[in-house]
NUTI-113412 format. One record per residue: residue in three letters; z negated, x negated, y of N, C-alpha, C in turn. Coordinates in pm, whole numbers, padded with zeros to 5 digits, always signed. Atoms other than C-alpha are relative to their C-alpha. Layout:
ALAZXYZXYZXY;...
***
This chain:
MET-00047-00078+00060-00950-01068+01661-00030+00111-00141;ALA+00008-00077+00113-00904-00786+01429-00035+00042-00112;LYS-00112-00021+00114-00921-00727+01085+00076+00054-00032;ILE-00075-00083+00027-00643-00660+00942+00003+00032-00167;GLY+00002-00052+00080-00650-00417+00723+00117+00088-00133;LYS-00184+00026+00090-00294-00291+00640+00086-00031+00053;ILE-00155+00123-00045+00061-00464+00668+00084+00151-00074;GLU-00127-00025+00024+00382-00234+00683+00070-00112+00073;VAL-00154+00099+00000+00729-00363+00638+00059+00135+00061;LYS-00167-00038-00020+01023-00150+00840+00090-00011-00045;LYS-00087+00043+00080+01260-00146+00554+00115+00056+00132;ASP-00093-00144-00105+01474+00076+00831+00042-00111+00155;ILE-00025+00063-00167+01434-00215+01114+00030-00090-00091;CYS+00002+00133+00031+01375-00547+00860+00198-00015-00036;ILE-00134+00028+00020+01660-00755+00802+00066-00114-00084;GLY+00038+00078+00122+01548-00993+00566-00027-00189+00028;ALA+00031+00112-00132+01505-01320+00818-00079-00130-00021;GLY+00066+00077+00092+01233-01464+00584-00117-00095+00076;PRO+00121+00072-00011+01028-01595+00820-00170+00042-00070;CYS+00117-00061+00086+00723-01395+00716+00027-00048-00099;GLU+00048+00029+00155+00770-01523+00316-00008-00160+00057;ALA-00004+00078-00030+00804-01874+00501-00111-00072+00034;ILE+00101-00022-00044+00511-01811+00686-00151-00023-00059;ALA+00078-00094+00036+00277-01582+00491+00087-00042-00180;PRO-00134-00052+00202+00485-01676+00085-00192+00050-00085;ASN+00006-00131+00119+00208-01490-00085-00033+00113+00045;VAL-00014-00182-00056+00232-01204+00157+00130+00077-00058;PHE-00070-00052-00017+00495-01171+00181+00167-00016-00081;LYS-00095+00095+00123+00852-01189-00037+00128+00111+00024;VAL-00103-00031-00034+01178-01125+00059+00095+00029-00120;ASN-00031-00127+00135+01344-00861-00208+00144-00019-00072;ALA-00130-00016+00057+01682-00840-00438+00102+00049+00080;GLU-00050-00053-00119+01776-00593-00132+00032-00029+00131;GLY+00009+00062-00146+01714-00835+00164-00072+00003+00075;LYS+00134-00043-00031+01415-00701+00268-00116+00004-00012;ALA+00086+00052+00012+01097-00819+00333-00084+00151-00060;GLU+00084-00081+00110+00783-00638+00105-00116-00111+00021;VAL+00121+00039+00009+00446-00719+00101-00035+00022-00145;ILE-00028+00096+00164+00366-00898-00262-00195+00023-00058;ASP+00085+00017-00013-00031-00944-00118-00099+00010+00069;PRO+00046-00008-00242-00210-00801+00208-00149-00112-00008;LYS+00137+00048-00030-00516-01038+00139+00050-00163-00006;GLY-00029+00093+00087-00279-01314-00010-00042-00091+00157;ASP+00015+00136-00069-00343-01522+00328-00129+00029+00085;THR+00106-00090-00071-00568-01523+00625+00085+00086+00080;ASP-00044-00042-00078-00549-01291+00904+00125-00032+00135;GLU-00119+00127-00083-00403-01588+01146+00120+00000+00014;ASN-00176+00030+00096-00106-01643+00913+00066+00119-00006;ILE-00050-00137+00010-00065-01291+00865+00101+00087+00189;MET-00078-00044-00124-00010-01193+01256+00117-00130+00031;ALA-00146+00094-00018+00171-01549+01288+00142+00032-00086;ALA-00121-00028+00027+00395-01422+01022+00056+00092+00028;ALA-00065-00083-00073+00412-01100+01174+00076-00027+00146;LYS-00064+00050-00114+00509-01227+01497+00108-00075+00057;GLY-00170+00076+00043+00766-01473+01369+00107+00127-00064;CYS-00060-00110-00030+00978-01130+01314+00074-00018+00089;PRO-00120+00002-00059+01286-01139+01467+00053+00197+00076;VAL+00020-00099-00036+01310-00788+01479-00140+00128+00020;GLN+00036-00117-00049+00947-00658+01509-00061+00164-00150;ALA-00042-00182+00119+00976-00474+01140-00160-00032-00076;ILE+00123+00070+00041+00591-00612+01018-00125+00052+00132;TYR+00215-00093-00099+00279-00371+01174-00122+00005-00049;LEU+00164+00078+00005-00055-00458+01154-00058+00110+00069;TYR+00073-00085-00104-00281-00238+01159-00142-00047-00077;ASP+00162-00008+00048-00705-00254+01136-00064+00061-00099;GLU+00021-00088+00113-00893-00094+00896-00049+00091+00065;ALA+00046-00166-00023-00985+00212+01130+00147+00054+00038;GLY-00161-00110+00008-00603+00266+01126+00117-00013+00132;LYS+00011-00010-00086-00566+00119+01473+00160-00107+00023;GLN-00091+00109-00028-00233-00073+01561-00045-00092+00033;LEU+00014+00142-00019-00265-00447+01588+00140-00060+00081;PHE-00109+00091-00060+00065-00560+01601+00109+00096-00041;PRO-00010+00002-00125+00367-00452+01770-00065+00062+00101;
***
């Protein structure tokens, strides 16, 4: 797997379900508005960050490699 360089949460898609926070709590947090946000992009392994993104029921988490190529979704 390519190294994750950027994590983006699409706020207009996010429904605040929270699996990202459950899987990678050092990276993601559901804020007061009920939307996930990135609190530390290097707070977990790339594997756990990918698992958190894949766990999002609406695919609101976009992952990019260090060159900007989209890795997920």
